[in-house]
VEXPA-958243 format. One record per residue: x, y, z of N, C-alpha, C in turn. Coordinates in Angstrom, 1 decimal. Each point is the difference from the previous one (the first is absolute). Layout:
BEGIN
<atom><n_u>X</n_u><n_v>Y</n_v><n_w>Z</n_w><ca_u>X</ca_u><ca_v>Y</ca_v><ca_w>Z</ca_w><c_u>X</c_u><c_v>Y</c_v><c_w>Z</c_w></atom>
...
end
This chain:
BEGIN
<atom><n_u>0.7</n_u><n_v>39.2</n_v><n_w>42.1</n_w><ca_u>-0.6</ca_u><ca_v>1.2</ca_v><ca_w>-0.7</ca_w><c_u>-1.4</c_u><c_v>0.5</c_v><c_w>0.7</c_w></atom>
<atom><n_u>-0.2</n_u><n_v>1.0</n_v><n_w>-0.1</n_w><ca_u>-1.4</ca_u><ca_v>1.3</ca_v><ca_w>1.2</ca_w><c_u>-0.7</c_u><c_v>0.0</c_v><c_w>-1.6</c_w></atom>
<atom><n_u>-1.3</n_u><n_v>-0.5</n_v><n_w>1.1</n_w><ca_u>-0.9</ca_u><ca_v>0.1</ca_v><ca_w>-0.4</ca_w><c_u>-0.9</c_u><c_v>1.1</c_v><c_w>-0.7</c_w></atom>
<atom><n_u>-0.6</n_u><n_v>0.3</n_v><n_w>-0.8</n_w><ca_u>-0.3</ca_u><ca_v>0.8</ca_v><ca_w>-0.6</ca_w><c_u>-0.9</c_u><c_v>1.5</c_v><c_w>0.8</c_w></atom>
<atom><n_u>-0.1</n_u><n_v>-0.6</n_v><n_w>1.8</n_w><ca_u>-0.8</ca_u><ca_v>1.2</ca_v><ca_w>0.6</ca_w><c_u>1.4</c_u><c_v>0.1</c_v><c_w>0.7</c_w></atom>
<atom><n_u>0.9</n_u><n_v>-0.9</n_v><n_w>0.2</n_w><ca_u>1.3</ca_u><ca_v>1.1</ca_v><ca_w>0.3</ca_w><c_u>0.9</c_u><c_v>1.3</c_v><c_w>-1.2</c_w></atom>
<atom><n_u>-0.6</n_u><n_v>-0.3</n_v><n_w>-0.6</n_w><ca_u>0.9</ca_u><ca_v>0.3</ca_v><ca_w>-0.9</ca_w><c_u>-0.8</c_u><c_v>1.4</c_v><c_w>-0.6</c_w></atom>
<atom><n_u>-1.0</n_u><n_v>-0.2</n_v><n_w>0.2</n_w><ca_u>-1.6</ca_u><ca_v>1.3</ca_v><ca_w>0.0</ca_w><c_u>0.9</c_u><c_v>0.9</c_v><c_w>1.0</c_w></atom>
<atom><n_u>0.1</n_u><n_v>-0.1</n_v><n_w>1.1</n_w><ca_u>0.0</ca_u><ca_v>0.2</ca_v><ca_w>1.3</ca_w><c_u>1.8</c_u><c_v>0.8</c_v><c_w>0.2</c_w></atom>
<atom><n_u>0.7</n_u><n_v>-0.7</n_v><n_w>-0.6</n_w><ca_u>1.6</ca_u><ca_v>0.3</ca_v><ca_w>-0.4</ca_w><c_u>-0.3</c_u><c_v>1.2</c_v><c_w>-0.9</c_w></atom>
<atom><n_u>-0.8</n_u><n_v>0.1</n_v><n_w>-1.0</n_w><ca_u>-0.1</ca_u><ca_v>0.6</ca_v><ca_w>-0.6</ca_w><c_u>-0.1</c_u><c_v>1.8</c_v><c_w>-0.1</c_w></atom>
<atom><n_u>-1.1</n_u><n_v>-0.6</n_v><n_w>1.4</n_w><ca_u>-0.9</ca_u><ca_v>1.1</ca_v><ca_w>0.6</ca_w><c_u>0.6</c_u><c_v>0.2</c_v><c_w>0.7</c_w></atom>
<atom><n_u>0.9</n_u><n_v>0.1</n_v><n_w>0.6</n_w><ca_u>1.1</ca_u><ca_v>1.0</ca_v><ca_w>1.6</ca_w><c_u>1.1</c_u><c_v>0.5</c_v><c_w>-1.2</c_w></atom>
<atom><n_u>0.5</n_u><n_v>-0.9</n_v><n_w>-1.5</n_w><ca_u>0.5</ca_u><ca_v>0.7</ca_v><ca_w>-0.8</ca_w><c_u>0.0</c_u><c_v>1.6</c_v><c_w>-0.3</c_w></atom>
<atom><n_u>-1.1</n_u><n_v>-0.8</n_v><n_w>-0.7</n_w><ca_u>-0.5</ca_u><ca_v>1.5</ca_v><ca_w>-0.1</ca_w><c_u>-0.5</c_u><c_v>0.9</c_v><c_w>0.5</c_w></atom>
<atom><n_u>-0.4</n_u><n_v>-0.1</n_v><n_w>0.9</n_w><ca_u>-0.7</ca_u><ca_v>1.1</ca_v><ca_w>1.6</ca_w><c_u>1.2</c_u><c_v>0.6</c_v><c_w>0.2</c_w></atom>
<atom><n_u>1.4</n_u><n_v>-0.4</n_v><n_w>-0.3</n_w><ca_u>1.1</ca_u><ca_v>0.0</ca_v><ca_w>1.0</ca_w><c_u>0.5</c_u><c_v>1.2</c_v><c_w>-1.7</c_w></atom>
<atom><n_u>0.5</n_u><n_v>-0.7</n_v><n_w>-0.6</n_w><ca_u>0.3</ca_u><ca_v>0.7</ca_v><ca_w>-1.7</ca_w><c_u>-1.1</c_u><c_v>2.0</c_v><c_w>0.3</c_w></atom>
<atom><n_u>-0.6</n_u><n_v>-1.0</n_v><n_w>-0.5</n_w><ca_u>-1.8</ca_u><ca_v>1.5</ca_v><ca_w>0.2</ca_w><c_u>0.5</c_u><c_v>1.1</c_v><c_w>1.7</c_w></atom>
<atom><n_u>0.6</n_u><n_v>-0.2</n_v><n_w>0.5</n_w><ca_u>-0.4</ca_u><ca_v>0.7</ca_v><ca_w>1.0</ca_w><c_u>1.4</c_u><c_v>0.8</c_v><c_w>0.4</c_w></atom>
<atom><n_u>1.6</n_u><n_v>-0.5</n_v><n_w>-1.2</n_w><ca_u>1.0</ca_u><ca_v>0.6</ca_v><ca_w>-0.1</ca_w><c_u>-0.4</c_u><c_v>1.3</c_v><c_w>-1.6</c_w></atom>
<atom><n_u>-0.8</n_u><n_v>-0.4</n_v><n_w>-0.2</n_w><ca_u>0.4</ca_u><ca_v>0.8</ca_v><ca_w>-1.4</ca_w><c_u>-1.4</c_u><c_v>1.0</c_v><c_w>0.4</c_w></atom>
<atom><n_u>-0.6</n_u><n_v>-0.1</n_v><n_w>0.9</n_w><ca_u>-0.4</ca_u><ca_v>1.1</ca_v><ca_w>0.2</ca_w><c_u>0.4</c_u><c_v>0.2</c_v><c_w>1.5</c_w></atom>
<atom><n_u>0.9</n_u><n_v>-0.1</n_v><n_w>0.6</n_w><ca_u>1.0</ca_u><ca_v>0.8</ca_v><ca_w>1.1</ca_w><c_u>-1.2</c_u><c_v>-0.3</c_v><c_w>1.0</c_w></atom>
<atom><n_u>-1.3</n_u><n_v>-0.7</n_v><n_w>0.3</n_w><ca_u>-0.4</ca_u><ca_v>-0.6</ca_v><ca_w>1.2</ca_w><c_u>-0.8</c_u><c_v>-1.3</c_v><c_w>-0.1</c_w></atom>
<atom><n_u>0.1</n_u><n_v>-0.2</n_v><n_w>1.2</n_w><ca_u>-0.3</ca_u><ca_v>-1.0</ca_v><ca_w>0.3</ca_w><c_u>-1.9</c_u><c_v>0.2</c_v><c_w>-0.4</c_w></atom>
<atom><n_u>-0.3</n_u><n_v>-1.1</n_v><n_w>-0.7</n_w><ca_u>-1.3</ca_u><ca_v>0.2</ca_v><ca_w>-0.8</ca_w><c_u>-0.9</c_u><c_v>-1.8</c_v><c_w>0.4</c_w></atom>
<atom><n_u>-0.9</n_u><n_v>0.6</n_v><n_w>1.2</n_w><ca_u>-1.2</ca_u><ca_v>-1.1</ca_v><ca_w>0.8</ca_w><c_u>-0.6</c_u><c_v>-0.6</c_v><c_w>-1.0</c_w></atom>
<atom><n_u>0.4</n_u><n_v>-1.0</n_v><n_w>0.1</n_w><ca_u>-0.1</ca_u><ca_v>-1.4</ca_v><ca_w>-1.1</ca_w><c_u>-2.1</c_u><c_v>0.6</c_v><c_w>-0.1</c_w></atom>
<atom><n_u>-0.6</n_u><n_v>0.3</n_v><n_w>0.6</n_w><ca_u>-1.7</ca_u><ca_v>-0.3</ca_v><ca_w>0.2</ca_w><c_u>0.2</c_u><c_v>1.1</c_v><c_w>-1.7</c_w></atom>
<atom><n_u>1.0</n_u><n_v>0.4</n_v><n_w>-0.4</n_w><ca_u>-0.2</ca_u><ca_v>1.7</ca_v><ca_w>-0.3</ca_w><c_u>0.7</c_u><c_v>-0.6</c_v><c_w>-2.3</c_w></atom>
<atom><n_u>0.4</n_u><n_v>-1.8</n_v><n_w>0.2</n_w><ca_u>0.6</ca_u><ca_v>-0.1</ca_v><ca_w>-1.3</ca_w><c_u>-1.1</c_u><c_v>-0.6</c_v><c_w>-0.6</c_w></atom>
<atom><n_u>-0.4</n_u><n_v>-0.3</n_v><n_w>-1.3</n_w><ca_u>-1.3</ca_u><ca_v>-0.6</ca_v><ca_w>0.0</ca_w><c_u>0.7</c_u><c_v>-0.9</c_v><c_w>-1.2</c_w></atom>
<atom><n_u>0.3</n_u><n_v>-1.2</n_v><n_w>0.1</n_w><ca_u>-0.2</ca_u><ca_v>-1.5</ca_v><ca_w>-0.5</ca_w><c_u>-1.1</c_u><c_v>-0.5</c_v><c_w>-0.8</c_w></atom>
<atom><n_u>0.5</n_u><n_v>-0.4</n_v><n_w>-1.4</n_w><ca_u>-1.0</ca_u><ca_v>0.0</ca_v><ca_w>-1.0</ca_w><c_u>0.6</c_u><c_v>-1.7</c_v><c_w>-0.9</c_w></atom>
<atom><n_u>-0.5</n_u><n_v>-0.6</n_v><n_w>-0.3</n_w><ca_u>0.7</ca_u><ca_v>-1.0</ca_v><ca_w>-0.3</ca_w><c_u>-0.6</c_u><c_v>-0.4</c_v><c_w>-1.7</c_w></atom>
<atom><n_u>1.1</n_u><n_v>-0.5</n_v><n_w>-1.0</n_w><ca_u>0.5</ca_u><ca_v>0.5</ca_v><ca_w>-0.7</ca_w><c_u>0.0</c_u><c_v>-2.1</c_v><c_w>-1.2</c_w></atom>
<atom><n_u>-1.7</n_u><n_v>0.9</n_v><n_w>-0.5</n_w><ca_u>-0.1</ca_u><ca_v>-1.7</ca_v><ca_w>-0.9</ca_w><c_u>0.1</c_u><c_v>0.4</c_v><c_w>-1.3</c_w></atom>
<atom><n_u>0.3</n_u><n_v>-1.0</n_v><n_w>-1.1</n_w><ca_u>0.4</ca_u><ca_v>0.0</ca_v><ca_w>-0.7</ca_w><c_u>-0.2</c_u><c_v>-1.3</c_v><c_w>-1.2</c_w></atom>
<atom><n_u>-1.1</n_u><n_v>0.0</n_v><n_w>-0.8</n_w><ca_u>-0.2</ca_u><ca_v>-0.6</ca_v><ca_w>-0.9</ca_w><c_u>-0.2</c_u><c_v>-1.6</c_v><c_w>1.6</c_w></atom>
<atom><n_u>-0.6</n_u><n_v>0.4</n_v><n_w>0.3</n_w><ca_u>-0.7</ca_u><ca_v>-1.1</ca_v><ca_w>1.5</ca_w><c_u>1.2</c_u><c_v>0.0</c_v><c_w>0.5</c_w></atom>
<atom><n_u>1.3</n_u><n_v>0.3</n_v><n_w>0.0</n_w><ca_u>0.8</ca_u><ca_v>-0.5</ca_v><ca_w>1.4</ca_w><c_u>0.2</c_u><c_v>0.7</c_v><c_w>0.9</c_w></atom>
<atom><n_u>1.1</n_u><n_v>0.0</n_v><n_w>0.8</n_w><ca_u>-0.7</ca_u><ca_v>0.6</ca_v><ca_w>1.3</ca_w><c_u>2.4</c_u><c_v>0.3</c_v><c_w>-0.3</c_w></atom>
<atom><n_u>0.3</n_u><n_v>2.1</n_v><n_w>-0.3</n_w><ca_u>0.6</ca_u><ca_v>0.4</ca_v><ca_w>-0.8</ca_w><c_u>0.7</c_u><c_v>0.5</c_v><c_w>1.2</c_w></atom>
<atom><n_u>-0.4</n_u><n_v>0.4</n_v><n_w>0.8</n_w><ca_u>0.3</ca_u><ca_v>0.7</ca_v><ca_w>1.2</ca_w><c_u>-0.5</c_u><c_v>1.7</c_v><c_w>0.8</c_w></atom>
<atom><n_u>0.9</n_u><n_v>0.8</n_v><n_w>0.5</n_w><ca_u>-1.2</ca_u><ca_v>0.6</ca_v><ca_w>0.3</ca_w><c_u>0.9</c_u><c_v>1.5</c_v><c_w>0.6</c_w></atom>
<atom><n_u>-0.8</n_u><n_v>0.9</n_v><n_w>0.3</n_w><ca_u>-0.4</ca_u><ca_v>1.7</ca_v><ca_w>-0.5</ca_w><c_u>0.0</c_u><c_v>0.4</c_v><c_w>0.6</c_w></atom>
<atom><n_u>0.7</n_u><n_v>1.3</n_v><n_w>0.6</n_w><ca_u>0.3</ca_u><ca_v>0.4</ca_v><ca_w>1.5</ca_w><c_u>-0.5</c_u><c_v>1.4</c_v><c_w>-0.1</c_w></atom>
<atom><n_u>-0.4</n_u><n_v>0.6</n_v><n_w>0.7</n_w><ca_u>-0.1</ca_u><ca_v>1.8</ca_v><ca_w>-0.8</ca_w><c_u>-0.3</c_u><c_v>0.9</c_v><c_w>1.7</c_w></atom>
<atom><n_u>1.1</n_u><n_v>0.9</n_v><n_w>0.3</n_w><ca_u>-0.3</ca_u><ca_v>1.0</ca_v><ca_w>1.0</ca_w><c_u>-0.3</c_u><c_v>0.7</c_v><c_w>-0.7</c_w></atom>
<atom><n_u>-0.3</n_u><n_v>1.2</n_v><n_w>0.6</n_w><ca_u>0.5</ca_u><ca_v>1.6</ca_v><ca_w>-0.1</ca_w><c_u>-0.1</c_u><c_v>0.0</c_v><c_w>-1.8</c_w></atom>
<atom><n_u>1.0</n_u><n_v>0.3</n_v><n_w>-0.6</n_w><ca_u>1.0</ca_u><ca_v>0.7</ca_v><ca_w>-1.4</ca_w><c_u>1.0</c_u><c_v>-1.9</c_v><c_w>0.0</c_w></atom>
<atom><n_u>-0.4</n_u><n_v>-0.5</n_v><n_w>0.2</n_w><ca_u>1.6</ca_u><ca_v>-1.1</ca_v><ca_w>0.4</ca_w><c_u>-1.5</c_u><c_v>-1.2</c_v><c_w>-0.7</c_w></atom>
<atom><n_u>1.0</n_u><n_v>-1.4</n_v><n_w>-0.5</n_w><ca_u>-0.3</ca_u><ca_v>-0.4</ca_v><ca_w>-0.7</ca_w><c_u>0.5</c_u><c_v>-1.6</c_v><c_w>0.7</c_w></atom>
<atom><n_u>0.1</n_u><n_v>-0.9</n_v><n_w>-0.4</n_w><ca_u>0.6</ca_u><ca_v>-1.1</ca_v><ca_w>0.0</ca_w><c_u>-0.7</c_u><c_v>-1.5</c_v><c_w>-1.0</c_w></atom>
<atom><n_u>0.7</n_u><n_v>-0.9</n_v><n_w>-0.5</n_w><ca_u>-1.3</ca_u><ca_v>-0.8</ca_v><ca_w>-0.8</ca_w><c_u>1.5</c_u><c_v>-1.3</c_v><c_w>0.0</c_w></atom>
<atom><n_u>-0.7</n_u><n_v>-0.4</n_v><n_w>0.7</n_w><ca_u>1.3</ca_u><ca_v>-1.7</ca_v><ca_w>0.4</ca_w><c_u>-0.3</c_u><c_v>-1.3</c_v><c_w>-1.1</c_w></atom>
<atom><n_u>0.7</n_u><n_v>-0.3</n_v><n_w>-1.2</n_w><ca_u>-0.4</ca_u><ca_v>-1.1</ca_v><ca_w>-1.2</ca_w><c_u>0.3</c_u><c_v>-1.1</c_v><c_w>1.2</c_w></atom>
<atom><n_u>-0.4</n_u><n_v>-0.5</n_v><n_w>0.4</n_w><ca_u>-0.4</ca_u><ca_v>-1.7</ca_v><ca_w>0.5</ca_w><c_u>1.1</c_u><c_v>-0.3</c_v><c_w>-0.9</c_w></atom>
<atom><n_u>0.6</n_u><n_v>-1.0</n_v><n_w>-1.5</n_w><ca_u>0.0</ca_u><ca_v>-0.6</ca_v><ca_w>-0.4</ca_w><c_u>1.7</c_u><c_v>0.5</c_v><c_w>-0.3</c_w></atom>
<atom><n_u>0.5</n_u><n_v>1.1</n_v><n_w>-0.4</n_w><ca_u>0.5</ca_u><ca_v>0.8</ca_v><ca_w>0.1</ca_w><c_u>1.3</c_u><c_v>-0.1</c_v><c_w>1.4</c_w></atom>
<atom><n_u>-0.6</n_u><n_v>0.3</n_v><n_w>1.3</n_w><ca_u>0.3</ca_u><ca_v>0.0</ca_v><ca_w>1.2</ca_w><c_u>0.2</c_u><c_v>1.9</c_v><c_w>-0.5</c_w></atom>
<atom><n_u>-0.5</n_u><n_v>0.8</n_v><n_w>-0.4</n_w><ca_u>0.8</ca_u><ca_v>0.9</ca_v><ca_w>0.0</ca_w><c_u>-1.5</c_u><c_v>1.5</c_v><c_w>0.8</c_w></atom>
<atom><n_u>0.9</n_u><n_v>0.5</n_v><n_w>0.7</n_w><ca_u>-1.3</ca_u><ca_v>1.1</ca_v><ca_w>0.4</ca_w><c_u>0.7</c_u><c_v>1.5</c_v><c_w>-0.7</c_w></atom>
<atom><n_u>-0.9</n_u><n_v>1.0</n_v><n_w>-0.2</n_w><ca_u>0.3</ca_u><ca_v>1.2</ca_v><ca_w>-0.4</ca_w><c_u>-0.8</c_u><c_v>1.4</c_v><c_w>0.0</c_w></atom>
<atom><n_u>0.9</n_u><n_v>0.5</n_v><n_w>0.3</n_w><ca_u>-0.6</ca_u><ca_v>1.4</ca_v><ca_w>1.1</ca_w><c_u>0.1</c_u><c_v>0.5</c_v><c_w>-0.9</c_w></atom>
<atom><n_u>-1.5</n_u><n_v>1.4</n_v><n_w>-0.2</n_w><ca_u>-0.1</ca_u><ca_v>1.2</ca_v><ca_w>-0.7</ca_w><c_u>-0.4</c_u><c_v>1.1</c_v><c_w>0.7</c_w></atom>
<atom><n_u>0.2</n_u><n_v>0.8</n_v><n_w>-0.7</n_w><ca_u>-0.2</ca_u><ca_v>1.7</ca_v><ca_w>0.1</ca_w><c_u>-1.7</c_u><c_v>-0.1</c_v><c_w>-0.3</c_w></atom>
<atom><n_u>-0.8</n_u><n_v>1.6</n_v><n_w>0.2</n_w><ca_u>-1.6</ca_u><ca_v>-0.4</ca_v><ca_w>-0.2</ca_w><c_u>0.2</c_u><c_v>0.8</c_v><c_w>-1.9</c_w></atom>
<atom><n_u>1.1</n_u><n_v>0.0</n_v><n_w>-0.5</n_w><ca_u>1.2</ca_u><ca_v>0.7</ca_v><ca_w>-1.4</ca_w><c_u>-0.1</c_u><c_v>-1.3</c_v><c_w>-1.0</c_w></atom>
<atom><n_u>0.4</n_u><n_v>-1.5</n_v><n_w>0.9</n_w><ca_u>-0.1</ca_u><ca_v>-1.2</ca_v><ca_w>-0.2</ca_w><c_u>1.3</c_u><c_v>-0.1</c_v><c_w>-0.4</c_w></atom>
<atom><n_u>0.4</n_u><n_v>1.0</n_v><n_w>0.8</n_w><ca_u>1.8</ca_u><ca_v>-0.9</ca_v><ca_w>-0.5</ca_w><c_u>0.6</c_u><c_v>-0.7</c_v><c_w>0.7</c_w></atom>
<atom><n_u>1.0</n_u><n_v>-1.1</n_v><n_w>-0.4</n_w><ca_u>-0.1</ca_u><ca_v>-0.8</ca_v><ca_w>0.7</ca_w><c_u>1.2</c_u><c_v>0.2</c_v><c_w>1.5</c_w></atom>
<atom><n_u>0.1</n_u><n_v>-0.3</n_v><n_w>1.0</n_w><ca_u>1.0</ca_u><ca_v>1.1</ca_v><ca_w>1.6</ca_w><c_u>0.7</c_u><c_v>-1.4</c_v><c_w>0.1</c_w></atom>
<atom><n_u>-0.1</n_u><n_v>-1.2</n_v><n_w>0.5</n_w><ca_u>1.1</ca_u><ca_v>-1.4</ca_v><ca_w>0.0</ca_w><c_u>-1.1</c_u><c_v>-0.8</c_v><c_w>0.0</c_w></atom>
<atom><n_u>0.9</n_u><n_v>-0.6</n_v><n_w>-0.1</n_w><ca_u>-0.4</ca_u><ca_v>-1.9</ca_v><ca_w>-0.1</ca_w><c_u>0.8</c_u><c_v>-0.9</c_v><c_w>0.7</c_w></atom>
<atom><n_u>-1.3</n_u><n_v>-1.3</n_v><n_w>0.5</n_w><ca_u>1.1</ca_u><ca_v>-0.7</ca_v><ca_w>0.7</ca_w><c_u>-0.7</c_u><c_v>-0.9</c_v><c_w>-0.5</c_w></atom>
<atom><n_u>0.9</n_u><n_v>-1.2</n_v><n_w>0.7</n_w><ca_u>0.2</ca_u><ca_v>-1.1</ca_v><ca_w>-0.6</ca_w><c_u>-0.6</c_u><c_v>-1.2</c_v><c_w>1.1</c_w></atom>
<atom><n_u>-1.5</n_u><n_v>-0.3</n_v><n_w>0.0</n_w><ca_u>-0.4</ca_u><ca_v>-1.0</ca_v><ca_w>1.0</ca_w><c_u>-0.4</c_u><c_v>-1.5</c_v><c_w>-0.5</c_w></atom>
<atom><n_u>0.8</n_u><n_v>-0.8</n_v><n_w>0.8</n_w><ca_u>0.3</ca_u><ca_v>-1.7</ca_v><ca_w>-0.7</ca_w><c_u>-1.3</c_u><c_v>0.0</c_v><c_w>0.5</c_w></atom>
<atom><n_u>-0.9</n_u><n_v>-1.0</n_v><n_w>-1.5</n_w><ca_u>-0.8</ca_u><ca_v>-0.9</ca_v><ca_w>0.8</ca_w><c_u>-0.3</c_u><c_v>-1.1</c_v><c_w>-0.8</c_w></atom>
<atom><n_u>-0.4</n_u><n_v>-0.9</n_v><n_w>0.0</n_w><ca_u>-0.1</ca_u><ca_v>-1.4</ca_v><ca_w>-0.5</ca_w><c_u>0.3</c_u><c_v>-0.1</c_v><c_w>-1.0</c_w></atom>
<atom><n_u>-0.4</n_u><n_v>0.6</n_v><n_w>-1.3</n_w><ca_u>-0.2</ca_u><ca_v>-0.1</ca_v><ca_w>-1.7</ca_w><c_u>1.8</c_u><c_v>0.0</c_v><c_w>0.4</c_w></atom>
<atom><n_u>-0.2</n_u><n_v>1.7</n_v><n_w>0.4</n_w><ca_u>1.9</ca_u><ca_v>0.5</ca_v><ca_w>-0.3</ca_w><c_u>0.8</c_u><c_v>-0.7</c_v><c_w>0.4</c_w></atom>
<atom><n_u>-0.1</n_u><n_v>-0.8</n_v><n_w>1.2</n_w><ca_u>0.7</ca_u><ca_v>-0.5</ca_v><ca_w>0.4</ca_w><c_u>0.4</c_u><c_v>-1.8</c_v><c_w>-0.8</c_w></atom>
<atom><n_u>-1.2</n_u><n_v>-0.3</n_v><n_w>-0.1</n_w><ca_u>0.0</ca_u><ca_v>-1.3</ca_v><ca_w>-1.1</ca_w><c_u>0.8</c_u><c_v>0.6</c_v><c_w>-1.6</c_w></atom>
<atom><n_u>-0.2</n_u><n_v>1.1</n_v><n_w>-0.3</n_w><ca_u>0.8</ca_u><ca_v>0.5</ca_v><ca_w>-1.5</ca_w><c_u>1.6</c_u><c_v>-0.1</c_v><c_w>0.7</c_w></atom>
<atom><n_u>0.5</n_u><n_v>0.5</n_v><n_w>1.0</n_w><ca_u>1.3</ca_u><ca_v>0.5</ca_v><ca_w>0.7</ca_w><c_u>0.3</c_u><c_v>-1.4</c_v><c_w>-0.3</c_w></atom>
<atom><n_u>-0.5</n_u><n_v>-1.6</n_v><n_w>0.4</n_w><ca_u>1.5</ca_u><ca_v>-0.7</ca_v><ca_w>0.1</ca_w><c_u>-0.4</c_u><c_v>-1.0</c_v><c_w>-0.6</c_w></atom>
<atom><n_u>-0.8</n_u><n_v>0.1</n_v><n_w>-1.4</n_w><ca_u>-0.2</ca_u><ca_v>-0.8</ca_v><ca_w>-1.6</ca_w><c_u>1.4</c_u><c_v>1.0</c_v><c_w>-0.4</c_w></atom>
end
């Protein structure tokens, strides 16, 4: 099972590719800001922003959702996480 740092790197690559597709050109990685999401003292995921676009990776569900500047959902991708893999196996 991949480590959390491997999962994070996989998520970053997926998000970079998807944001570049949505924008229509390659986005320099340094132009994507990343924020860790913590709720009730627990790690919940990460959010990523560049220009008018935002992506949110919810760690437990393994979902990455992409939004435009108006907050409209543009795309959803599944990124398997250890928590999601455990739920599927049960």
